[in-house]
C-alpha positions in Angstrom: 10.1 23.7 -6.5 7.8 24.3 -9.4 4.6 22.5 -8.3 1.6 24.6 -7.4 -0.7 22.8 -4.9 -3.7 23.9 -2.9 -2.2 22.5 0.2 -0.3 24.6 2.7 2.3 23.9 5.4 -0.5 24.4 7.9 -2.4 21.6 6.2 0.6 19.3 6.4 0.9 20.1 10.1 -2.7 19.1 10.6 -2.2 15.9 8.7 0.8 14.9 10.7 -0.9 15.7 14.0 -4.1 13.7 13.2 -2.3 10.7 11.7 0.1 10.6 14.6 -2.8 10.6 17.0 -4.5 7.9 15.0 -1.5 5.6 15.1 -1.3 6.2 18.9 -5.0 5.2 19.3 -5.8 8.7 20.6 -7.9 10.0 17.7 -11.6 9.5 18.6 -12.9 9.8 15.0 -12.0 7.9 11.8 -9.5 9.3 9.3 -11.3 10.2 6.1 -9.5 10.8 2.8 -11.4 12.5 0.0 -9.9 13.7 -3.3 -11.1 15.3 -6.4 -9.5 15.9 -9.8 -10.3 19.1 -11.7 -11.1 18.3 -15.3 -8.5 19.1 -18.0 -10.0 20.4 -21.2 -7.4 19.0 -23.6 -5.8 15.9 -22.1 -8.1 13.0 -21.1 -5.3 11.1 -19.5 -5.1 13.9 -16.9 -8.8 13.4 -16.1 -8.6 10.0 -14.5 -9.9 9.8 -11.0 -7.3 10.2 -8.2 -7.3 6.5 -7.5 -6.8 5.7 -11.3 -3.3 7.1 -11.9 -1.6 5.2 -14.7 1.5 3.4 -13.5 5.0 4.8 -14.1 5.8 1.6 -16.0 3.5 2.9 -18.8 6.3 5.2 -19.7 9.3 3.7 -21.5 12.5 3.4 -19.4 14.3 5.6 -21.8 11.9 8.5 -21.2 13.5 11.4 -19.4 12.7 11.5 -15.7 11.5 15.1 -15.9 9.1 14.2 -18.7 7.5 11.5 -16.6 7.3 13.7 -13.5 5.7 16.5 -15.6 2.7 14.3 -16.2 2.2 13.5 -12.5 2.8 17.1 -11.6 -0.1 18.2 -13.7 -2.2 15.6 -12.1 -1.2 16.7 -8.6 -1.8 20.4 -9.4 -5.3 19.6 -10.6 -6.1 17.5 -7.5 -8.0 18.8 -4.4 -7.5 17.2 -1.0 -10.2 17.1 1.7 -10.4 15.7 5.2 -7.3 13.8 6.0 -6.0 13.4 2.4 -2.7 14.9 1.4 -0.5 15.2 -1.7 1.4 12.0 -2.3 3.0 10.2 -5.3 4.8 6.9 -5.6 6.8 5.3 -8.5 4.3 2.6 -9.5 6.0 -0.2 -11.4 3.4 -2.8 -10.6 2.9 -5.1 -7.6 6.1 -6.8 -6.5 8.7 -5.0 -8.6 11.4 -6.5 -6.4 11.1 -9.5 -8.7 12.3 -7.2 -11.4 15.1 -6.0 -9.2 16.2 -9.6 -8.8 16.4 -10.3 -12.5 13.0 -11.6 -13.7 11.7 -10.2 -17.0 9.4 -7.2 -16.5 6.6 -6.8 -19.1 4.8 -3.5 -19.2 1.6 -2.4 -20.9 -0.7 0.5 -20.2 -2.2 0.0 -16.7 -0.6 -3.4 -16.1 2.7 -5.1 -15.3 3.6 -8.8 -15.3 6.7 -10.9 -14.7 8.3 -13.8 -16.4 11.2 -15.9 -15.1 14.4 -15.7 -17.2 14.9 -19.4 -16.9 13.1 -22.3 -15.3 14.7 -24.8 -12.9 14.4 -26.3 -9.4 14.1 -24.2 -6.3 17.6 -25.3 -5.3 19.0 -23.7 -8.4 17.5 -20.3 -7.7 20.1 -17.9 -6.3 19.2 -14.4 -5.3 21.5 -11.4 -5.1 21.3 -7.7 -4.8 22.3 -5.9 -8.0 22.9 -2.2 -7.7 23.1 -1.9 -11.5 19.7 -3.5 -12.2 17.8 -1.1 -14.6 14.5 -1.3 -12.8 16.0 -0.7 -9.4 18.0 2.2 -10.7 14.9 3.7 -12.4 12.9 3.6 -9.2 15.6 5.3 -7.3 16.1 7.8 -10.1 12.4 8.8 -10.1 12.1 9.0 -6.3 15.2 11.1 -6.1 14.1 13.4 -8.9 10.6 13.8 -7.5 12.0 14.9 -4.1 14.4 17.3 -5.7 11.5 18.7 -7.8 8.8 18.9 -5.2 10.6 19.1 -2.0 8.4 18.6 1.1 5.2 19.7 -0.7 4.5 16.1 -1.8 4.9 12.9 0.2 7.0 10.7 -2.2 6.2 7.1 -1.4 7.9 3.8 -1.7 7.3 1.6 -4.7 5.2 -1.6 -4.4 8.0 -3.9 -3.3 5.7 -6.9 -2.9 5.5 -9.8 -0.5 8.0 -12.6 -0.1 6.0 -15.4 -1.7 4.5 -13.1 -4.4 8.1 -12.2 -5.4 9.2 -15.8 -5.3 6.2 -16.8 -7.5 7.2 -14.2 -10.1 10.8 -15.5 -10.1 9.8 -19.2 -10.1 6.2 -19.2 -11.5 3.1 -19.6 -9.3 2.5 -23.2 -10.3 6.0 -24.3 -9.6 6.0 -22.6 -6.2 2.8 -24.4 -5.3 4.4 -27.7 -6.1 7.6 -26.7 -4.2 5.7 -26.0 -1.0 5.1 -29.8 -0.9 8.1 -31.1 -2.7 10.9 -28.7 -1.5 9.6 -26.8 1.5 13.1 -26.3 3.0 14.2 -24.6 -0.3 11.1 -22.4 -0.2 11.9 -21.4 3.4 15.4 -20.6 2.4 14.4 -18.5 -0.6 11.6 -16.7 1.5 14.2 -15.7 4.1 16.6 -14.5 1.5 13.9 -12.4 -0.1 13.0 -10.9 3.2 16.6 -9.9 3.8 16.7 -8.3 0.3 13.3 -6.6 0.8 14.6 -4.9 3.9 17.6 -3.6 2.1 15.5 -2.2 -0.8 13.2 -0.6 1.8 16.0 1.0 3.7 17.7 2.4 0.6 14.4 3.9 -0.6 13.5 5.2 2.8 16.9 6.9 3.1 16.0 8.8 -0.1 12.5 9.6 1.0 13.1 10.7 4.5 15.4 13.5 3.2 12.3 15.4 2.2 11.0 15.3 5.8 7.4 14.5 4.8 6.9 11.1 6.4 6.4 7.8 4.7 3.7 6.7 2.3 3.4 3.7 -0.1 1.0 2.3 -2.7 -1.9 2.1 -0.2 -3.7 5.2 1.2 -1.8 5.4 4.5 0.7 7.9 5.8 3.0 7.9 8.7 5.5 10.2 10.3 7.8 7.2 10.7 8.7 4.0 8.9 5.6 2.5 7.4 4.5 0.0 4.8 1.5 -1.9 3.6 2.8 -5.5 3.7 1.2 -8.2 1.6 1.1 -11.8 0.4 -1.5 -12.2 -2.3 -0.1 -15.8 -2.8 -1.4 -16.6 0.7 -4.9 -16.8 -0.8 -3.9 -20.2 -2.1 -2.3 -21.7 0.9 -3.4 -23.1 4.3 -2.9 -21.4 7.6 -0.1 -23.8 8.6 1.8 -22.9 5.4 1.1 -19.2 6.0 2.6 -19.6 9.5 5.7 -21.2 8.2 6.4 -19.3 5.0 4.8 -15.9 5.4 4.5 -15.0 9.1 8.3 -15.0 9.7 8.6 -12.4 6.9 5.8 -10.3 8.3 7.3 -10.5 11.8 10.7 -9.4 10.5 9.3 -6.5 8.5 7.1 -5.3 11.4 10.1 -5.4 13.7 11.8 -3.2 11.2 8.9 -0.7 10.9 7.1 1.5 13.3 3.8 1.2 11.5 3.4 -2.1 9.6 0.0 -2.9 8.0 -1.2 -6.0 6.2 -3.1 -6.1 2.9 -5.8 -8.8 3.6 -7.0 -9.3 0.0 -10.1 -11.5 -0.5 -12.1 -13.9 1.6 -9.6 -16.7 1.0 -7.2 -14.9 3.3 -9.7 -14.6 6.2 -8.4 -18.0 7.4 -5.1 -16.3 8.3 -6.6 -13.5 10.3 -6.1 -15.1 13.8 -2.4 -15.4 13.0 -2.2 -11.8 11.9 -4.1 -10.5 14.9 -1.7 -12.3 17.2 1.3 -10.6 15.5 2.0 -8.0 18.2 3.9 -5.4 16.1 1.5 -5.5 13.2 -0.4 -2.3 13.6 -3.3 -2.7 11.2 -5.3 -4.6 8.5 -6.4 -3.3 5.2 -9.5 -5.3 4.1 -10.2 -5.8 0.4 -13.2 -8.0 -0.2 -12.3 -8.7 -3.8 -14.1 -8.7 -7.2 -17.6 -9.9 -7.1 -17.8 -9.8 -3.3 -20.0 -7.5 -1.1 -18.4 -4.1 -0.3 -16.5 -3.6 3.0 -19.5 -2.3 4.9 -21.2 -5.6 4.5 -18.5 -7.4 6.4 -19.2 -5.7 9.8 -18.5 -8.9 12.0 -15.1 -9.2 10.2 -14.3 -5.5 10.7 -15.3 -5.7 14.4 -13.0 -8.7 14.8 -10.1 -6.7 13.3 -10.8 -3.9 15.7 -10.9 -6.4 18.6 -14.6 -6.2 19.3 -15.6 -9.7 18.3 -16.6 -12.2 21.0 -15.1 -15.0 18.8 -12.0 -13.1 17.5 -8.3 -14.2 17.4 -5.8 -14.3 20.2 -4.3 -10.9 19.5 -5.4 -7.4 20.4 -7.5 -5.3 18.0 -5.8 -3.6 15.1 -6.3 -0.4 13.2 -8.3 -0.9 9.9 -8.0 0.8 6.5 -10.8 0.5 3.9 -11.7 2.0 0.5 -15.4 2.6 0.6 -18.3 4.6 -0.9 -19.7 7.5 1.1 -22.7 5.3 2.0 -20.4 2.5 3.1 -18.4 4.9 5.3 -21.6 6.1 7.0 -22.7 2.5 7.7 -19.3 1.6 9.3 -19.3 4.7 11.5 -22.9 4.2 12.6 -22.4 0.5 13.4 -18.8 0.4 14.7 -18.2 4.0 15.8 -15.4 4.8 13.4 -12.4 5.1 15.8 -9.4 3.2 14.5 -10.6 3.3 10.9 -8.9 5.1 8.0 -11.5 5.4 5.2 -10.5 6.3 1.7 -13.7 7.5 -0.1 -13.9 6.2 -3.7 -16.0 9.0 -5.0 -14.8 12.4 -6.1 -16.4 15.4 -4.4 -16.0 19.1 -4.7 -15.3 21.2 -1.6 -18.9 21.8 -0.6 -19.8 18.1 -1.1 -16.8 17.0 0.9 -17.5 19.4 3.8 -21.1 18.3 4.0 -20.2 14.7 3.9 -17.6 15.1 6.7 -20.2 16.9 8.8 -22.8 14.1 8.2 -20.2 11.5 9.1 -19.2 13.3 12.3 -22.9 13.6 13.3 -23.4 9.9 12.6 -20.5 9.0 14.9 -22.0 11.2 17.7 -25.4 9.5 17.2 
């Protein structure tokens, strides 16, 4: 193991203890993740903020794995972790790379990935199958395996962004055609959605088998960590559909995944998804909600009634019990949420770099606000 981190085994023991208590509802304070990137005098690509890592897809497939990992290793070595943050890395090939595993064309550019169907046709003609030789699937496994061999249990190597069932189907079939098929061929959409869920679970299990060998828990594309099986589930496509359609085409996928996981979370992305919140809150094995207001919307701290509803404190909330909640916020936003809602059950990723003194002062202020 060549990586040199300012993060000890005792730090990892503390992270595991506090995150485990948080999942169990026993941690009285919020989890707070703060990171900082030490400037690099010669390479500006190494100076991106911790939350701005360039995706692995920016590197050509033919690049040696060790050369790719060398870049991220330098980034990790220059990173500082405060509060409940810890060293993590995941092979980022864009949202919903399972579509690439299933044969769609993957187009990569710096900081972005998009998918294009190989051929167009009706939903009934779309057949899905696991392909162990798919180059994108092999690359993800190769990188995860090499990262674990290189860094051991010093870094939590996370799962790639597998995507949600309808997001993957939209990449295979185009978003427009899928919207039509929800009306014109709903049974075929239901068939394909169920097949994607089955394949998703297989990809998850095979990656999890690789990752668990390091003994450093489970992480993913979102800022959550678990000692067990965990994932940030998603369906960005759900922004465009009604709650009855969500219940038929998305909820069975989420339920199957949550049954498979110890700690399943849902990525509630944008106000158009709020209509589905009651269904999500009623999903018993779903452990939490990540709220992303979306571009042009007020920041998370300005959605206090919604956050209270997620946490089970709203008088007019859904039929399920309260969930945990993960947010990416400014320091001021974190203070507002803690003052107004107490902080318990929240995992707050602070989107502002701080040095050690600033981080310690902020954590102290946040703790005092909770007491007040």
